[in-house]
TORBAZA-637137 format. One record per residue: residue number from 1; residue in one letter; x, y, z of N, C-alpha, C in turn. Coordinates in steps of 0.1 Angstrom, whole numbers, plus 5000, padded with zeros to 4 digits. Atoms other than C-alpha are relative to their C-alpha. Layout:
<rs>
r num NUM residu a n_x X n_y Y n_z Z ca_x X ca_y Y ca_z Z c_x X c_y Y c_z Z .
...
</rs>
This chain:
<rs>
r num 1 residu m n_x 5009 n_y 5004 n_z 5011 ca_x 4866 ca_y 5065 ca_z 4957 c_x 4997 c_y 4985 c_z 5003 .
r num 2 residu f n_x 5004 n_y 5014 n_z 4999 ca_x 4846 ca_y 5033 ca_z 4959 c_x 4997 c_y 4995 c_z 4986 .
r num 3 residu y n_x 5001 n_y 5006 n_z 5013 ca_x 4843 ca_y 5009 ca_z 4931 c_x 4986 c_y 4993 c_z 4998 .
r num 4 residu t n_x 5011 n_y 5009 n_z 5004 ca_x 4814 ca_y 4993 ca_z 4912 c_x 5007 c_y 4988 c_z 4993 .
r num 5 residu l n_x 4994 n_y 5012 n_z 5007 ca_x 4819 ca_y 4959 ca_z 4896 c_x 5005 c_y 5004 c_z 4986 .
r num 6 residu e n_x 4995 n_y 4996 n_z 5013 ca_x 4822 ca_y 4976 ca_z 4862 c_x 5013 c_y 5007 c_z 5000 .
r num 7 residu q n_x 4988 n_y 4993 n_z 4999 ca_x 4848 ca_y 5000 ca_z 4873 c_x 5012 c_y 4992 c_z 5003 .
r num 8 residu l n_x 4989 n_y 5008 n_z 4997 ca_x 4869 ca_y 4974 ca_z 4889 c_x 5005 c_y 4991 c_z 4989 .
r num 9 residu r n_x 4997 n_y 5008 n_z 5012 ca_x 4867 ca_y 4952 ca_z 4858 c_x 5008 c_y 5008 c_z 4990 .
r num 10 residu e n_x 4994 n_y 4991 n_z 5010 ca_x 4877 ca_y 4982 ca_z 4836 c_x 5015 c_y 5002 c_z 5004 .
r num 11 residu e n_x 4987 n_y 4997 n_z 4995 ca_x 4908 ca_y 4988 ca_z 4858 c_x 5009 c_y 4987 c_z 5000 .
r num 12 residu n n_x 4993 n_y 5013 n_z 4999 ca_x 4918 ca_y 4951 ca_z 4858 c_x 4995 c_y 4991 c_z 4988 .
r num 13 residu t n_x 5005 n_y 5007 n_z 5012 ca_x 4911 ca_y 4940 ca_z 4822 c_x 5005 c_y 4986 c_z 4998 .
r num 14 residu y n_x 4995 n_y 5014 n_z 5002 ca_x 4933 ca_y 4909 ca_z 4823 c_x 4992 c_y 4990 c_z 5007 .
r num 15 residu n n_x 5007 n_y 5009 n_z 4992 ca_x 4913 ca_y 4893 ca_z 4850 c_x 4985 c_y 5004 c_z 5002 .
r num 16 residu a n_x 5013 n_y 4994 n_z 4998 ca_x 4880 ca_y 4912 ca_z 4845 c_x 4989 c_y 4990 c_z 5001 .
r num 17 residu a n_x 5011 n_y 5010 n_z 5000 ca_x 4858 ca_y 4881 ca_z 4839 c_x 5000 c_y 4993 c_z 5013 .
r num 18 residu r n_x 4999 n_y 5007 n_z 4987 ca_x 4870 ca_y 4866 ca_z 4872 c_x 4996 c_y 5008 c_z 5012 .
r num 19 residu i n_x 5004 n_y 4991 n_z 4989 ca_x 4861 ca_y 4896 ca_z 4893 c_x 4985 c_y 5000 c_z 5003 .
r num 20 residu k n_x 5014 n_y 5002 n_z 4996 ca_x 4829 ca_y 4891 ca_z 4913 c_x 4996 c_y 5011 c_z 5010 .
r num 21 residu a n_x 5006 n_y 4991 n_z 4990 ca_x 4806 ca_y 4912 ca_z 4935 c_x 5007 c_y 4999 c_z 5014 .
r num 22 residu e n_x 4993 n_y 5002 n_z 4987 ca_x 4823 ca_y 4897 ca_z 4966 c_x 5014 c_y 5007 c_z 5000 .
r num 23 residu h n_x 4988 n_y 4994 n_z 5001 ca_x 4856 ca_y 4911 ca_z 4954 c_x 4998 c_y 5015 c_z 5002 .
r num 24 residu v n_x 5003 n_y 4986 n_z 4999 ca_x 4841 ca_y 4946 ca_z 4950 c_x 4997 c_y 5004 c_z 5015 .
r num 25 residu e n_x 5003 n_y 4998 n_z 4986 ca_x 4827 ca_y 4944 ca_z 4985 c_x 5012 c_y 5000 c_z 5009 .
r num 26 residu a n_x 4988 n_y 5001 n_z 4992 ca_x 4860 ca_y 4934 ca_z 5000 c_x 5009 c_y 5012 c_z 4998 .
r num 27 residu i n_x 4991 n_y 4989 n_z 5003 ca_x 4880 ca_y 4960 ca_z 4982 c_x 4994 c_y 5013 c_z 5005 .
r num 28 residu n n_x 5006 n_y 4988 n_z 4994 ca_x 4855 ca_y 4988 ca_z 4991 c_x 5002 c_y 5001 c_z 5015 .
r num 29 residu g n_x 4998 n_y 5000 n_z 4985 ca_x 4858 ca_y 4977 ca_z 5027 c_x 5015 c_y 5004 c_z 5003 .
r num 30 residu y n_x 4986 n_y 4997 n_z 4998 ca_x 4896 ca_y 4979 ca_z 5025 c_x 5002 c_y 5015 c_z 4998 .
r num 31 residu i n_x 4999 n_y 4985 n_z 5003 ca_x 4894 ca_y 5014 ca_z 5009 c_x 4995 c_y 5008 c_z 5011 .
r num 32 residu k n_x 5006 n_y 4992 n_z 4989 ca_x 4871 ca_y 5026 ca_z 5036 c_x 5009 c_y 5000 c_z 5013 .
r num 33 residu t n_x 4992 n_y 5001 n_z 4988 ca_x 4893 ca_y 5013 ca_z 5064 c_x 5013 c_y 5008 c_z 4998 .
r num 34 residu i n_x 4988 n_y 4993 n_z 5002 ca_x 4925 ca_y 5026 ca_z 5048 c_x 4998 c_y 5016 c_z 5001 .
r num 35 residu e n_x 5002 n_y 4985 n_z 5001 ca_x 4911 ca_y 5061 ca_z 5040 c_x 4995 c_y 5006 c_z 5013 .
r num 36 residu q n_x 5004 n_y 4995 n_z 4987 ca_x 4894 ca_y 5065 ca_z 5074 c_x 5010 c_y 5001 c_z 5011 .
r num 37 residu s n_x 4990 n_y 5001 n_z 4990 ca_x 4925 ca_y 5057 ca_z 5093 c_x 5012 c_y 5009 c_z 4997 .
r num 38 residu r n_x 4989 n_y 4991 n_z 5003 ca_x 4948 ca_y 5083 ca_z 5076 c_x 5001 c_y 5011 c_z 5010 .
r num 39 residu t n_x 4997 n_y 4989 n_z 4991 ca_x 4965 ca_y 5109 ca_z 5098 c_x 5012 c_y 5007 c_z 4995 .
r num 40 residu q n_x 4988 n_y 4993 n_z 5004 ca_x 4994 ca_y 5132 ca_z 5097 c_x 5013 c_y 4993 c_z 5006 .
r num 41 residu s n_x 4989 n_y 5008 n_z 4995 ca_x 5016 ca_y 5105 ca_z 5113 c_x 5001 c_y 4988 c_z 4990 .
r num 42 residu p n_x 4998 n_y 5010 n_z 5010 ca_x 5031 ca_y 5079 ca_z 5090 c_x 4996 c_y 4986 c_z 5005 .
r num 43 residu q n_x 5005 n_y 5014 n_z 4996 ca_x 5016 ca_y 5044 ca_z 5089 c_x 4999 c_y 4992 c_z 4987 .
r num 44 residu p n_x 5000 n_y 5009 n_z 5012 ca_x 5014 ca_y 5014 ca_z 5065 c_x 4990 c_y 5005 c_z 4989 .
r num 45 residu f n_x 5006 n_y 4996 n_z 5013 ca_x 5002 ca_y 5022 ca_z 5029 c_x 5004 c_y 5014 c_z 4996 .
r num 46 residu d n_x 4997 n_y 4986 n_z 5003 ca_x 5013 ca_y 5058 ca_z 5031 c_x 5011 c_y 5002 c_z 4989 .
r num 47 residu d n_x 4991 n_y 4997 n_z 5011 ca_x 5031 ca_y 5074 ca_z 5002 c_x 5012 c_y 5009 c_z 5005 .
r num 48 residu v n_x 4989 n_y 4992 n_z 4995 ca_x 5066 ca_y 5088 ca_z 5007 c_x 5009 c_y 5005 c_z 4988 .
r num 49 residu d n_x 4990 n_y 4995 n_z 5009 ca_x 5088 ca_y 5111 ca_z 4986 c_x 5013 c_y 4998 c_z 5008 .
r num 50 residu f n_x 4989 n_y 5006 n_z 4992 ca_x 5119 ca_y 5093 ca_z 4998 c_x 5014 c_y 5002 c_z 4994 .
r num 51 residu t n_x 4986 n_y 4999 n_z 5005 ca_x 5156 ca_y 5101 ca_z 4995 c_x 5009 c_y 4992 c_z 5010 .
r num 52 residu t n_x 4991 n_y 5008 n_z 4992 ca_x 5182 ca_y 5076 ca_z 5008 c_x 5011 c_y 5008 c_z 5006 .
r num 53 residu e n_x 4988 n_y 4994 n_z 4995 ca_x 5213 ca_y 5085 ca_z 5028 c_x 5010 c_y 5003 c_z 4990 .
r num 54 residu h n_x 4991 n_y 4998 n_z 5010 ca_x 5232 ca_y 5083 ca_z 4996 c_x 4995 c_y 5009 c_z 4988 .
r num 55 residu g n_x 5006 n_y 4991 n_z 5010 ca_x 5209 ca_y 5107 ca_z 4977 c_x 4991 c_y 4994 c_z 4989 .
r num 56 residu q n_x 5009 n_y 5007 n_z 5010 ca_x 5189 ca_y 5081 ca_z 4957 c_x 4986 c_y 5004 c_z 5003 .
r num 57 residu h n_x 5013 n_y 4995 n_z 4998 ca_x 5154 ca_y 5095 ca_z 4952 c_x 4989 c_y 4991 c_z 4994 .
r num 58 residu t n_x 5012 n_y 5007 n_z 5005 ca_x 5121 ca_y 5077 ca_z 4948 c_x 4988 c_y 5008 c_z 5004 .
r num 59 residu e n_x 5011 n_y 4990 n_z 4998 ca_x 5090 ca_y 5099 ca_z 4944 c_x 4988 c_y 4993 c_z 5007 .
r num 60 residu h n_x 5011 n_y 5007 n_z 4995 ca_x 5064 ca_y 5073 ca_z 4954 c_x 5003 c_y 4987 c_z 5007 .
r num 61 residu a n_x 4997 n_y 5012 n_z 4991 ca_x 5078 ca_y 5049 ca_z 4980 c_x 4988 c_y 4997 c_z 5008 .
r num 62 residu t n_x 5011 n_y 5004 n_z 4992 ca_x 5055 ca_y 5030 ca_z 5003 c_x 5004 c_y 4995 c_z 5014 .
r num 63 residu i n_x 4997 n_y 5004 n_z 4987 ca_x 5055 ca_y 5025 ca_z 5040 c_x 4995 c_y 4985 c_z 5002 .
r num 64 residu d n_x 5003 n_y 5015 n_z 4999 ca_x 5056 ca_y 4987 ca_z 5047 c_x 4995 c_y 4998 c_z 5015 .
r num 65 residu g n_x 5005 n_y 5003 n_z 4987 ca_x 5035 ca_y 4975 ca_z 5076 c_x 5005 c_y 4987 c_z 5006 .
r num 66 residu e n_x 4995 n_y 5013 n_z 4995 ca_x 5050 ca_y 4940 ca_z 5079 c_x 5014 c_y 4999 c_z 4995 .
r num 67 residu s n_x 4987 n_y 4999 n_z 5006 ca_x 5087 ca_y 4946 ca_z 5075 c_x 5006 c_y 4987 c_z 4996 .
r num 68 residu m n_x 4995 n_y 5013 n_z 5006 ca_x 5101 ca_y 4919 ca_z 5052 c_x 5015 c_y 4998 c_z 5004 .
r num 69 residu t n_x 4986 n_y 5001 n_z 4997 ca_x 5136 ca_y 4926 ca_z 5065 c_x 5003 c_y 4993 c_z 5013 .
r num 70 residu s n_x 4999 n_y 5006 n_z 4986 ca_x 5130 ca_y 4913 ca_z 5101 c_x 5011 c_y 5007 c_z 5008 .
r num 71 residu v n_x 4990 n_y 4993 n_z 4993 ca_x 5158 ca_y 4937 ca_z 5111 c_x 4994 c_y 5013 c_z 5006 .
r num 72 residu y n_x 5006 n_y 4987 n_z 4996 ca_x 5138 ca_y 4970 ca_z 5113 c_x 4986 c_y 4999 c_z 5002 .
r num 73 residu k n_x 5015 n_y 5000 n_z 4997 ca_x 5104 ca_y 4976 ca_z 5128 c_x 4993 c_y 5008 c_z 4989 .
r num 74 residu t n_x 5006 n_y 4992 n_z 5010 ca_x 5096 ca_y 5002 ca_z 5101 c_x 5009 c_y 5002 c_z 4988 .
r num 75 residu t n_x 4992 n_y 4998 n_z 5012 ca_x 5107 ca_y 5003 ca_z 5065 c_x 4991 c_y 5007 c_z 4989 .
r num 76 residu v n_x 5006 n_y 4994 n_z 5012 ca_x 5099 ca_y 5021 ca_z 5033 c_x 5005 c_y 4992 c_z 4988 .
r num 77 residu c n_x 4996 n_y 5008 n_z 5012 ca_x 5099 ca_y 5001 ca_z 5000 c_x 4999 c_y 5010 c_z 4988 .
r num 78 residu e n_x 4999 n_y 4991 n_z 5012 ca_x 5110 ca_y 5019 ca_z 4968 c_x 4988 c_y 5000 c_z 4991 .
r num 79 residu h n_x 5010 n_y 5001 n_z 5010 ca_x 5084 ca_y 5006 ca_z 4944 c_x 4989 c_y 4990 c_z 5003 .
r num 80 residu g n_x 5009 n_y 5011 n_z 4996 ca_x 5062 ca_y 4982 ca_z 4963 c_x 4985 c_y 5004 c_z 4998 .
r num 81 residu i n_x 5014 n_y 4999 n_z 5001 ca_x 5025 ca_y 4977 ca_z 4958 c_x 4995 c_y 4993 c_z 5013 .
r num 82 residu p n_x 5005 n_y 5006 n_z 4987 ca_x 5009 ca_y 4972 ca_z 4993 c_x 4988 c_y 4991 c_z 4998 .
r num 83 residu r n_x 5012 n_y 5008 n_z 4999 ca_x 4985 ca_y 4944 ca_z 5000 c_x 4995 c_y 5000 c_z 5014 .
r num 84 residu p n_x 5006 n_y 4999 n_z 4987 ca_x 4961 ca_y 4948 ca_z 5029 c_x 5000 c_y 4986 c_z 5007 .
r num 85 residu v n_x 5000 n_y 5012 n_z 4992 ca_x 4964 ca_y 4922 ca_z 5057 c_x 4993 c_y 5003 c_z 5013 .
r num 86 residu e n_x 5007 n_y 4998 n_z 4988 ca_x 4939 ca_y 4920 ca_z 5085 c_x 5007 c_y 4994 c_z 5012 .
r num 87 residu q n_x 4994 n_y 5004 n_z 4988 ca_x 4955 ca_y 4918 ca_z 5119 c_x 4990 c_y 4993 c_z 5010 .
r num 88 residu d n_x 5009 n_y 5007 n_z 4990 ca_x 4942 ca_y 4898 ca_z 5149 c_x 4991 c_y 5009 c_z 5007 .
r num 89 residu d n_x 5009 n_y 4990 n_z 4993 ca_x 4928 ca_y 4930 ca_z 5164 c_x 4990 c_y 5007 c_z 4991 .
r num 90 residu g n_x 5010 n_y 4994 n_z 5010 ca_x 4908 ca_y 4938 ca_z 5132 c_x 5006 c_y 5012 c_z 4992 .
r num 91 residu t n_x 4994 n_y 4989 n_z 5008 ca_x 4931 ca_y 4966 ca_z 5120 c_x 5007 c_y 4994 c_z 4987 .
r num 92 residu l n_x 4993 n_y 5003 n_z 5012 ca_x 4947 ca_y 4966 ca_z 5086 c_x 5015 c_y 5003 c_z 5000 .
r num 93 residu s n_x 4986 n_y 4997 n_z 5002 ca_x 4984 ca_y 4964 ca_z 5079 c_x 5003 c_y 4998 c_z 4985 .
r num 94 residu a n_x 4996 n_y 5001 n_z 5014 ca_x 5003 ca_y 4965 ca_z 5046 c_x 5012 c_y 4990 c_z 4999 .
r num 95 residu v n_x 4988 n_y 5009 n_z 5002 ca_x 5026 ca_y 4937 ca_z 5034 c_x 5004 c_y 5003 c_z 4985 .
r num 96 residu i n_x 4994 n_y 4998 n_z 5013 ca_x 5049 ca_y 4943 ca_z 5005 c_x 5011 c_y 4989 c_z 4998 .
r num 97 residu g n_x 4991 n_y 5011 n_z 5002 ca_x 5066 ca_y 4912 ca_z 4991 c_x 5012 c_y 5003 c_z 4992 .
r num 98 residu c n_x 4989 n_y 4997 n_z 5009 ca_x 5088 ca_y 4928 ca_z 4965 c_x 4997 c_y 5014 c_z 4994 .
r num 99 residu g n_x 5002 n_y 4987 n_z 5006 ca_x 5093 ca_y 4961 ca_z 4947 c_x 5011 c_y 5009 c_z 5002 .
r num 100 residu g n_x 4988 n_y 4992 n_z 4997 ca_x 5128 ca_y 4973 ca_z 4952 c_x 5005 c_y 4998 c_z 5014 .
r num 101 residu a n_x 4994 n_y 5001 n_z 4987 ca_x 5149 ca_y 4979 ca_z 4982 c_x 4991 c_y 5005 c_z 5011 .
r num 102 residu f n_x 5007 n_y 4996 n_z 4988 ca_x 5136 ca_y 4983 ca_z 5017 c_x 5010 c_y 5008 c_z 5009 .
r num 103 residu y n_x 4991 n_y 4992 n_z 4992 ca_x 5150 ca_y 5011 ca_z 5039 c_x 4994 c_y 5003 c_z 5013 .
r num 104 residu p n_x 5006 n_y 4995 n_z 4987 ca_x 5146 ca_y 5019 ca_z 5076 c_x 4998 c_y 5015 c_z 5000 .
r num 105 residu y n_x 5002 n_y 4985 n_z 4999 ca_x 5133 ca_y 5053 ca_z 5085 c_x 4996 c_y 5003 c_z 5015 .
r num 106 residu d n_x 5004 n_y 4994 n_z 4987 ca_x 5126 ca_y 5074 ca_z 5116 c_x 4987 c_y 5007 c_z 4998 .
r num 107 residu p n_x 5013 n_y 4994 n_z 5002 ca_x 5089 ca_y 5081 ca_z 5118 c_x 4999 c_y 5015 c_z 5004 .
r num 108 residu d n_x 5000 n_y 4986 n_z 4994 ca_x 5096 ca_y 5113 ca_z 5138 c_x 5006 c_y 5010 c_z 4990 .
r num 109 residu k n_x 4994 n_y 4991 n_z 5010 ca_x 5115 ca_y 5127 ca_z 5108 c_x 4992 c_y 5002 c_z 4987 .
r num 110 residu m n_x 5009 n_y 4999 n_z 5012 ca_x 5087 ca_y 5123 ca_z 5083 c_x 4993 c_y 5013 c_z 5000 .
r num 111 residu e n_x 5007 n_y 4987 n_z 5001 ca_x 5072 ca_y 5156 ca_z 5070 c_x 4987 c_y 4997 c_z 4992 .
r num 112 residu y n_x 5013 n_y 5002 n_z 5006 ca_x 5035 ca_y 5154 ca_z 5062 c_x 4998 c_y 5011 c_z 4989 .
r num 113 residu i n_x 5002 n_y 4991 n_z 5011 ca_x 5028 ca_y 5170 ca_z 5028 c_x 4987 c_y 4999 c_z 4992 .
r num 114 residu g n_x 5013 n_y 5000 n_z 5006 ca_x 4993 ca_y 5161 ca_z 5019 c_x 4995 c_y 4985 c_z 4998 .
r num 115 residu t n_x 5006 n_y 5013 n_z 5003 ca_x 4975 ca_y 5131 ca_z 5003 c_x 5004 c_y 4996 c_z 4986 .
r num 116 residu a n_x 4997 n_y 5005 n_z 5013 ca_x 4981 ca_y 5109 ca_z 4973 c_x 4992 c_y 4987 c_z 4997 .
r num 117 residu e n_x 5006 n_y 5013 n_z 5004 ca_x 4965 ca_y 5080 ca_z 4954 c_x 5010 c_y 4989 c_z 5000 .
r num 118 residu k n_x 4990 n_y 5011 n_z 4999 ca_x 4982 ca_y 5047 ca_z 4962 c_x 4994 c_y 4988 c_z 4993 .
r num 119 residu r n_x 5004 n_y 5013 n_z 5006 ca_x 4979 ca_y 5016 ca_z 4940 c_x 5002 c_y 4989 c_z 5009 .
r num 120 residu c n_x 5000 n_y 5012 n_z 4991 ca_x 4971 ca_y 4986 ca_z 4961 c_x 4996 c_y 4988 c_z 4993 .
r num 121 residu q n_x 5004 n_y 5012 n_z 5006 ca_x 4964 ca_y 4950 ca_z 4954 c_x 4995 c_y 4990 c_z 5010 .
r num 122 residu i n_x 5003 n_y 5012 n_z 4992 ca_x 4947 ca_y 4919 ca_z 4967 c_x 5003 c_y 4988 c_z 4991 .
r num 123 residu i n_x 4998 n_y 5012 n_z 5008 ca_x 4955 ca_y 4884 ca_z 4956 c_x 4989 c_y 4990 c_z 5005 .
r num 124 residu t n_x 5011 n_y 5008 n_z 4997 ca_x 4925 ca_y 4861 ca_z 4954 c_x 4999 c_y 4988 c_z 4991 .
r num 125 residu g n_x 5002 n_y 5012 n_z 5008 ca_x 4913 ca_y 4829 ca_z 4938 c_x 5002 c_y 4987 c_z 5008 .
r num 126 residu d n_x 4998 n_y 5012 n_z 4993 ca_x 4920 ca_y 4793 ca_z 4947 c_x 5010 c_y 4991 c_z 4992 .
r num 127 residu f n_x 4990 n_y 5010 n_z 5005 ca_x 4943 ca_y 4763 ca_z 4940 c_x 4995 c_y 4994 c_z 4987 .
r num 128 residu i n_x 5005 n_y 5006 n_z 5012 ca_x 4920 ca_y 4748 ca_z 4914 c_x 4999 c_y 5009 c_z 4988 .
r num 129 residu e n_x 5001 n_y 4991 n_z 5012 ca_x 4912 ca_y 4778 ca_z 4892 c_x 5012 c_y 5010 c_z 4999 .
r num 130 residu g n_x 4988 n_y 4991 n_z 5000 ca_x 4944 ca_y 4797 ca_z 4901 c_x 4998 c_y 5013 c_z 5007 .
r num 131 residu y n_x 5001 n_y 4987 n_z 4993 ca_x 4952 ca_y 4829 ca_z 4919 c_x 5002 c_y 5011 c_z 4991 .
r num 132 residu f n_x 4999 n_y 4989 n_z 5008 ca_x 4950 ca_y 4863 ca_z 4905 c_x 5000 c_y 5013 c_z 5008 .
r num 133 residu s n_x 5000 n_y 4987 n_z 4993 ca_x 4956 ca_y 4900 ca_z 4915 c_x 4989 c_y 5009 c_z 4995 .
r num 134 residu i n_x 5009 n_y 4990 n_z 5003 ca_x 4931 ca_y 4927 ca_z 4916 c_x 5006 c_y 5013 c_z 5006 .
r num 135 residu y n_x 4994 n_y 4987 n_z 4996 ca_x 4944 ca_y 4963 ca_z 4917 c_x 4989 c_y 5010 c_z 5003 .
r num 136 residu f n_x 5009 n_y 4989 n_z 4997 ca_x 4927 ca_y 4993 ca_z 4932 c_x 5007 c_y 5012 c_z 5006 .
r num 137 residu q n_x 4994 n_y 4987 n_z 4995 ca_x 4934 ca_y 5029 ca_z 4943 c_x 4993 c_y 5004 c_z 5014 .
r num 138 residu a n_x 5005 n_y 4995 n_z 4988 ca_x 4931 ca_y 5043 ca_z 4978 c_x 5007 c_y 5013 c_z 5003 .
r num 139 residu t n_x 4993 n_y 4988 n_z 4996 ca_x 4938 ca_y 5078 ca_z 4991 c_x 5007 c_y 4999 c_z 5013 .
r num 140 residu v n_x 4992 n_y 5002 n_z 4988 ca_x 4966 ca_y 5078 ca_z 5016 c_x 5007 c_y 5013 c_z 5004 .
r num 141 residu s n_x 4992 n_y 4988 n_z 4996 ca_x 4987 ca_y 5104 ca_z 5035 c_x 5013 c_y 4999 c_z 4992 .
r num 142 residu r n_x 4988 n_y 4999 n_z 5008 ca_x 5018 ca_y 5116 ca_z 5017 c_x 5011 c_y 5007 c_z 5009 .
r num 143 residu f n_x 4989 n_y 4994 n_z 4992 ca_x 5052 ca_y 5124 ca_z 5034 c_x 5012 c_y 5002 c_z 4992 .
r num 144 residu r n_x 4987 n_y 4998 n_z 5005 ca_x 5086 ca_y 5136 ca_z 5026 c_x 5010 c_y 4995 c_z 5010 .
r num 145 residu y n_x 4989 n_y 5005 n_z 4990 ca_x 5117 ca_y 5119 ca_z 5041 c_x 5013 c_y 5000 c_z 4992 .
r num 146 residu d n_x 4987 n_y 5000 n_z 5006 ca_x 5153 ca_y 5126 ca_z 5034 c_x 5010 c_y 4994 c_z 5011 .
r num 147 residu a n_x 4992 n_y 5007 n_z 4990 ca_x 5176 ca_y 5101 ca_z 5052 c_x 5013 c_y 5007 c_z 5002 .
r num 148 residu r n_x 4987 n_y 4992 n_z 4998 ca_x 5206 ca_y 5125 ca_z 5047 c_x 4998 c_y 5010 c_z 5011 .
r num 149 residu n n_x 5002 n_y 4990 n_z 4989 ca_x 5190 ca_y 5148 ca_z 5073 c_x 4996 c_y 4993 c_z 5013 .
r num 150 residu s n_x 5004 n_y 5007 n_z 4988 ca_x 5183 ca_y 5121 ca_z 5099 c_x 5011 c_y 4996 c_z 5009 .
</rs>
């Protein structure tokens, strides 16, 4: 789904007056890149029905592209909202600064189960007028992972 200015403002009522056409263009570009890059292999932004090795279940965890733990190359965040970050090679990665615990996972043990809508965010603005978030939805791949079976 791509957004019009009106739709984006309706979904972000708190900061609606600050959302401009340039934000819509950037977000629609992110959505296009995210959705066109989805596969049946796990990657940043993807949604995971995740169970930890201790049996704790999170229905909509998110694959983190820039592991905040620095210990693991790939992690899943329990309740994180991914933010797109453009890499030097032009590809997008996801960064999650908070949103619950981060868990390592084995990508080879992920089971593809379809697609899901994922809530994403950008942070925009400037030092003078202040920074603000704009939220949007993108269709991502969905996986199941049970760390007890890994």
